[in-house]
OpenMM code with the backbone's topology and positions (N, CA, C; nanometers):
from openmm import Vec3, app, unit

residues = "MET LYS HIS ILE LEU ARG SER ASN GLN ARG HIS ASP ILE TYR ARG LYS TYR HIS VAL GLN ASP SER GLU ILE ARG ASP LEU LEU GLY GLU CYS GLY VAL ARG TYR GLY ASP TYR ARG PHE ILE ARG TYR VAL ASP GLY LYS THR GLU MET TYR ASN ILE LYS GLU ASP TRP TRP GLN LYS TYR ASP LEU GLY ASN SER HIS PRO ASP TYR SER LEU VAL ASN GLU LYS HIS LEU GLU CYS CYS LYS ALA HIS GLY LEU HIS PHE SER VAL".split()
positions = [
    Vec3(0.0537, -0.1262, 0.0152),
    Vec3(-0.0182, 0.0088, -0.0030),
    Vec3(0.0529, 0.1253, 0.0017),
    Vec3(0.0622, 0.2210, -0.0774),
    Vec3(0.1296, 0.3344, -0.0981),
    Vec3(0.1096, 0.4276, 0.0052),
    Vec3(0.1948, 0.4730, 0.0903),
    Vec3(0.1995, 0.5657, 0.1847),
    Vec3(0.1797, 0.7102, 0.1304),
    Vec3(0.0783, 0.7971, 0.1601),
    Vec3(0.0287, 0.9053, 0.1331),
    Vec3(0.0527, 1.0214, 0.2409),
    Vec3(0.1441, 1.1110, 0.2183),
    Vec3(0.1604, 1.2170, 0.3387),
    Vec3(0.0469, 1.2978, 0.3191),
    Vec3(0.0169, 1.3334, 0.4714),
    Vec3(-0.1087, 1.4272, 0.4794),
    Vec3(-0.0510, 1.5326, 0.5727),
    Vec3(-0.0544, 1.6393, 0.5457),
    Vec3(0.0047, 1.7481, 0.6339),
    Vec3(-0.0652, 1.8883, 0.5970),
    Vec3(-0.0952, 1.9626, 0.7022),
    Vec3(-0.1484, 2.0997, 0.6553),
    Vec3(-0.0682, 2.1888, 0.5996),
    Vec3(0.0689, 2.1641, 0.6137),
    Vec3(0.1701, 2.2446, 0.5567),
    Vec3(0.2257, 2.1788, 0.4518),
    Vec3(0.2112, 2.0680, 0.3774),
    Vec3(0.2503, 2.0145, 0.2877),
    Vec3(0.2668, 2.1106, 0.1468),
    Vec3(0.3691, 2.0765, 0.0810),
    Vec3(0.4106, 2.1423, -0.0526),
    Vec3(0.3783, 2.0440, -0.1683),
    Vec3(0.2808, 2.1000, -0.2564),
    Vec3(0.2766, 2.0253, -0.3665),
    Vec3(0.2821, 2.1225, -0.4831),
    Vec3(0.3811, 2.0793, -0.5711),
    Vec3(0.4019, 2.1494, -0.7045),
    Vec3(0.3285, 2.1148, -0.8094),
    Vec3(0.2864, 2.2059, -0.8768),
    Vec3(0.1941, 2.1723, -1.0106),
    Vec3(0.2798, 2.2529, -1.1016),
    Vec3(0.2893, 2.1683, -1.2217),
    Vec3(0.3530, 2.2311, -1.3530),
    Vec3(0.2595, 2.2040, -1.4517),
    Vec3(0.2089, 2.3189, -1.5246),
    Vec3(0.0947, 2.3079, -1.6567),
    Vec3(0.2188, 2.2352, -1.7574),
    Vec3(0.3377, 2.2678, -1.7741),
    Vec3(0.4005, 2.2378, -1.8829),
    Vec3(0.5275, 2.1687, -1.8302),
    Vec3(0.5417, 2.0586, -1.8785),
    Vec3(0.6749, 1.9615, -1.8204),
    Vec3(0.7647, 1.9748, -1.9415),
    Vec3(0.8409, 2.0684, -1.9496),
    Vec3(0.9175, 2.0960, -2.0469),
    Vec3(1.0899, 2.0782, -1.9868),
    Vec3(1.1846, 2.0041, -2.0334),
    Vec3(1.2973, 1.9910, -1.9703),
    Vec3(1.4026, 2.1157, -2.0124),
    Vec3(1.3786, 2.1706, -2.1126),
    Vec3(1.4502, 2.3053, -2.1541),
    Vec3(1.4210, 2.4194, -2.0638),
    Vec3(1.5248, 2.4616, -1.9908),
    Vec3(1.4843, 2.5684, -1.8838),
    Vec3(1.4173, 2.6987, -1.9483),
    Vec3(1.4651, 2.7454, -2.0673),
    Vec3(1.4663, 2.8425, -2.1338),
    Vec3(1.2954, 2.8435, -2.1782),
    Vec3(1.2848, 2.7289, -2.2294),
    Vec3(1.1407, 2.7383, -2.2927),
    Vec3(1.0437, 2.6999, -2.1659),
    Vec3(1.0783, 2.6337, -2.0687),
    Vec3(0.9922, 2.6206, -1.9441),
    Vec3(0.9797, 2.7717, -1.8901),
    Vec3(1.0713, 2.8474, -1.8888),
    Vec3(1.0593, 2.9956, -1.8272),
    Vec3(0.9620, 3.0484, -1.9156),
    Vec3(0.9405, 3.0524, -2.0448),
    Vec3(0.8574, 3.1215, -2.1347),
    Vec3(0.7341, 3.0560, -2.1203),
    Vec3(0.7123, 2.9632, -2.1050),
    Vec3(0.5784, 2.8768, -2.1094),
    Vec3(0.5319, 2.8297, -1.9716),
    Vec3(0.5848, 2.8277, -1.8910),
    Vec3(0.5536, 2.7540, -1.7638),
    Vec3(0.4758, 2.8489, -1.6766),
    Vec3(0.4092, 2.7928, -1.5738),
    Vec3(0.3446, 2.8372, -1.4471),
    Vec3(0.3729, 2.7606, -1.3391),
    Vec3(0.3688, 2.8091, -1.2170),
    Vec3(0.4029, 2.7239, -1.1181),
    Vec3(0.3038, 2.7527, -0.9958),
    Vec3(0.2303, 2.6503, -0.9267),
    Vec3(0.1400, 2.6678, -0.8268),
    Vec3(0.1997, 2.5950, -0.7154),
    Vec3(0.1713, 2.6225, -0.5979),
    Vec3(0.1969, 2.5470, -0.4768),
    Vec3(0.0947, 2.5432, -0.3854),
    Vec3(0.0721, 2.4412, -0.3143),
    Vec3(-0.0282, 2.4231, -0.1953),
    Vec3(0.0466, 2.4305, -0.0797),
    Vec3(-0.0080, 2.5341, 0.0147),
    Vec3(0.0341, 2.5353, 0.1301),
    Vec3(-0.0551, 2.5649, 0.2503),
    Vec3(-0.0764, 2.4639, 0.3324),
    Vec3(-0.1873, 2.4614, 0.4330),
    Vec3(-0.3270, 2.4509, 0.3203),
    Vec3(-0.4194, 2.5643, 0.3647),
    Vec3(-0.5391, 2.5529, 0.3007),
    Vec3(-0.5268, 2.6322, 0.1634),
    Vec3(-0.4157, 2.6813, 0.1395),
    Vec3(-0.3974, 2.7657, 0.0214),
    Vec3(-0.3379, 2.7159, -0.1085),
    Vec3(-0.3936, 2.7680, -0.2085),
    Vec3(-0.3091, 2.7202, -0.3385),
    Vec3(-0.2740, 2.8651, -0.4150),
    Vec3(-0.1413, 2.8737, -0.4441),
    Vec3(-0.0908, 2.9818, -0.4811),
    Vec3(-0.0307, 2.9361, -0.6134),
    Vec3(-0.0634, 3.0441, -0.7206),
    Vec3(-0.0138, 3.0245, -0.8620),
    Vec3(0.0490, 3.1540, -0.9064),
    Vec3(0.1833, 3.1329, -0.9563),
    Vec3(0.2284, 3.2519, -1.0250),
    Vec3(0.2597, 3.2201, -1.1586),
    Vec3(0.2334, 3.3047, -1.2698),
    Vec3(0.2439, 3.2801, -1.4051),
    Vec3(0.3581, 3.3539, -1.4475),
    Vec3(0.4045, 3.3414, -1.5716),
    Vec3(0.5236, 3.3882, -1.6198),
    Vec3(0.5245, 3.5343, -1.6223),
    Vec3(0.4210, 3.5870, -1.6680),
    Vec3(0.3981, 3.7391, -1.6551),
    Vec3(0.4165, 3.7967, -1.5291),
    Vec3(0.4107, 3.7418, -1.4376),
    Vec3(0.4119, 3.7994, -1.2978),
    Vec3(0.2841, 3.8047, -1.2302),
    Vec3(0.1641, 3.7483, -1.2992),
    Vec3(0.0393, 3.7582, -1.2221),
    Vec3(0.0537, 3.6460, -1.1319),
    Vec3(-0.0413, 3.6704, -1.0128),
    Vec3(-0.0453, 3.5606, -0.9051),
    Vec3(-0.1914, 3.5664, -0.8624),
    Vec3(-0.2300, 3.4380, -0.8231),
    Vec3(-0.3558, 3.4347, -0.7801),
    Vec3(-0.3730, 3.3233, -0.6504),
    Vec3(-0.4088, 3.3532, -0.5735),
    Vec3(-0.4465, 3.2518, -0.4444),
    Vec3(-0.5724, 3.2168, -0.3926),
    Vec3(-0.5868, 3.0940, -0.3657),
    Vec3(-0.7248, 3.0616, -0.3341),
    Vec3(-0.7335, 2.9896, -0.2059),
    Vec3(-0.8384, 2.9848, -0.1117),
    Vec3(-0.8303, 2.8861, 0.0053),
    Vec3(-0.9232, 2.7699, -0.0621),
    Vec3(-0.8371, 2.6713, -0.0766),
    Vec3(-0.8903, 2.5342, -0.1332),
    Vec3(-0.9876, 2.4813, -0.0375),
    Vec3(-0.9847, 2.4819, 0.0629),
    Vec3(-1.0806, 2.4589, 0.1745),
    Vec3(-1.2206, 2.4939, 0.1430),
    Vec3(-1.2100, 2.6201, 0.1548),
    Vec3(-1.3688, 2.6987, 0.1415),
    Vec3(-1.4004, 2.7093, -0.0095),
    Vec3(-1.3163, 2.6941, -0.0966),
    Vec3(-1.3265, 2.7397, -0.2278),
    Vec3(-1.2753, 2.6404, -0.3309),
    Vec3(-1.3076, 2.5166, -0.3136),
    Vec3(-1.2698, 2.4113, -0.3759),
    Vec3(-1.2364, 2.4269, -0.5302),
    Vec3(-1.3357, 2.4891, -0.5872),
    Vec3(-1.3326, 2.5217, -0.7561),
    Vec3(-1.2610, 2.6414, -0.7733),
    Vec3(-1.1707, 2.6953, -0.7074),
    Vec3(-1.1123, 2.8096, -0.7071),
    Vec3(-1.1724, 2.9097, -0.7977),
    Vec3(-1.2766, 2.9707, -0.7423),
    Vec3(-1.3355, 3.0680, -0.8311),
    Vec3(-1.3028, 3.1981, -0.7931),
    Vec3(-1.2715, 3.2151, -0.6484),
    Vec3(-1.2522, 3.3312, -0.5732),
    Vec3(-1.0934, 3.3575, -0.5469),
    Vec3(-1.0394, 3.4478, -0.6452),
    Vec3(-0.8981, 3.4838, -0.6121),
    Vec3(-0.8837, 3.5670, -0.4824),
    Vec3(-0.8084, 3.5330, -0.3662),
    Vec3(-0.8193, 3.6163, -0.2444),
    Vec3(-0.7186, 3.7471, -0.2755),
    Vec3(-0.6309, 3.7404, -0.3798),
    Vec3(-0.5697, 3.8712, -0.3576),
    Vec3(-0.4489, 3.8828, -0.2861),
    Vec3(-0.3760, 3.9756, -0.3350),
    Vec3(-0.2405, 4.0326, -0.2687),
    Vec3(-0.2854, 4.0944, -0.1480),
    Vec3(-0.3923, 4.1317, -0.1055),
    Vec3(-0.4234, 4.2047, 0.0330),
    Vec3(-0.4870, 4.1170, 0.1222),
    Vec3(-0.4679, 3.9722, 0.1026),
    Vec3(-0.5101, 3.8817, 0.2069),
    Vec3(-0.3992, 3.8935, 0.3164),
    Vec3(-0.4336, 3.8670, 0.4285),
    Vec3(-0.3047, 3.8635, 0.5481),
    Vec3(-0.2328, 3.7475, 0.5325),
    Vec3(-0.2514, 3.6257, 0.4773),
    Vec3(-0.1419, 3.5205, 0.4709),
    Vec3(-0.0768, 3.5478, 0.3331),
    Vec3(-0.0868, 3.6383, 0.2323),
    Vec3(-0.0552, 3.6439, 0.1044),
    Vec3(0.1008, 3.6532, 0.1117),
    Vec3(0.1740, 3.7318, 0.1863),
    Vec3(0.3039, 3.7336, 0.2058),
    Vec3(0.3896, 3.6056, 0.2349),
    Vec3(0.2973, 3.5355, 0.3077),
    Vec3(0.3752, 3.3986, 0.3810),
    Vec3(0.3529, 3.3120, 0.2775),
    Vec3(0.2482, 3.2776, 0.2019),
    Vec3(0.2370, 3.1875, 0.0939),
    Vec3(0.3185, 3.2346, -0.0275),
    Vec3(0.3245, 3.3552, -0.0504),
    Vec3(0.4060, 3.3858, -0.1607),
    Vec3(0.5860, 3.3414, -0.1318),
    Vec3(0.5992, 3.3674, -0.0082),
    Vec3(0.7364, 3.3504, 0.0341),
    Vec3(0.7664, 3.1755, -0.0041),
    Vec3(0.6489, 3.1067, 0.0724),
    Vec3(0.6873, 2.9591, 0.0619),
    Vec3(0.6770, 2.9173, -0.1055),
    Vec3(0.6009, 2.9779, -0.1802),
    Vec3(0.5859, 2.9497, -0.2971),
    Vec3(0.7334, 2.9703, -0.3702),
    Vec3(0.7832, 3.0872, -0.3441),
    Vec3(0.9229, 3.1150, -0.3944),
    Vec3(1.0245, 3.0116, -0.3604),
    Vec3(1.0152, 2.9787, -0.2274),
    Vec3(1.1170, 2.8443, -0.1801),
    Vec3(1.0963, 2.7236, -0.2426),
    Vec3(0.9650, 2.6826, -0.2595),
    Vec3(0.9515, 2.5701, -0.3326),
    Vec3(0.9902, 2.5618, -0.4948),
    Vec3(0.9641, 2.6716, -0.5400),
    Vec3(0.9957, 2.6887, -0.6617),
    Vec3(1.1639, 2.6740, -0.6875),
    Vec3(1.2350, 2.7419, -0.6155),
    Vec3(1.3839, 2.7654, -0.6001),
    Vec3(1.4382, 2.6039, -0.5860),
    Vec3(1.3696, 2.5592, -0.4918),
    Vec3(1.4276, 2.3967, -0.4694),
    Vec3(1.4133, 2.3218, -0.5744),
    Vec3(1.3191, 2.3423, -0.6585),
    Vec3(1.2890, 2.2833, -0.7879),
    Vec3(1.3566, 2.3191, -0.9289),
    Vec3(1.4355, 2.4264, -0.9170),
    Vec3(1.4964, 2.4891, -1.0105),
    Vec3(1.4028, 2.5767, -1.0922),
    Vec3(1.3108, 2.6179, -1.0466),
    Vec3(1.2165, 2.7307, -1.1167),
    Vec3(1.2599, 2.8597, -1.0617),
    Vec3(1.2655, 2.9498, -1.1564),
    Vec3(1.3054, 3.0975, -1.1056),
    Vec3(1.2021, 3.1902, -1.1777),
    Vec3(1.1503, 3.2683, -1.0959),
    Vec3(1.0500, 3.3711, -1.1523),
    Vec3(1.1171, 3.5253, -1.1217),
    Vec3(1.0879, 3.6054, -1.2019),
    Vec3(1.1312, 3.7605, -1.1561),
    Vec3(1.0385, 3.8136, -1.0693),
    Vec3(1.0537, 3.8545, -0.9776),
    Vec3(0.9327, 3.9042, -0.8541),
    Vec3(0.9365, 4.0437, -0.8781),
] * unit.nanometer
topology = app.Topology()
chain = topology.addChain("A")
for resn in residues:
    res = topology.addResidue(resn, chain)
    for name in ("N", "CA", "C"):
        topology.addAtom(name, app.Element.getBySymbol(name[0]), res)
């Protein structure tokens, strides 16, 4: 039986494009991270979206950068991306 990690602060990285060439990946990719109840997505153009997936499973309502936890989740997103070799201009 496969063991599944369950944690409120687990990081799951999502990649829309699975491209090996980093230049192409940086041009085409987007990256999202799940941190606690939040899903944070950063697009190549710098646009970000943050959702509370516990309360908004379908991710219809972007919480925006004025949300109290935005800075923390943004920081965790950047740490996770850096750990996986993804770099975004912020």
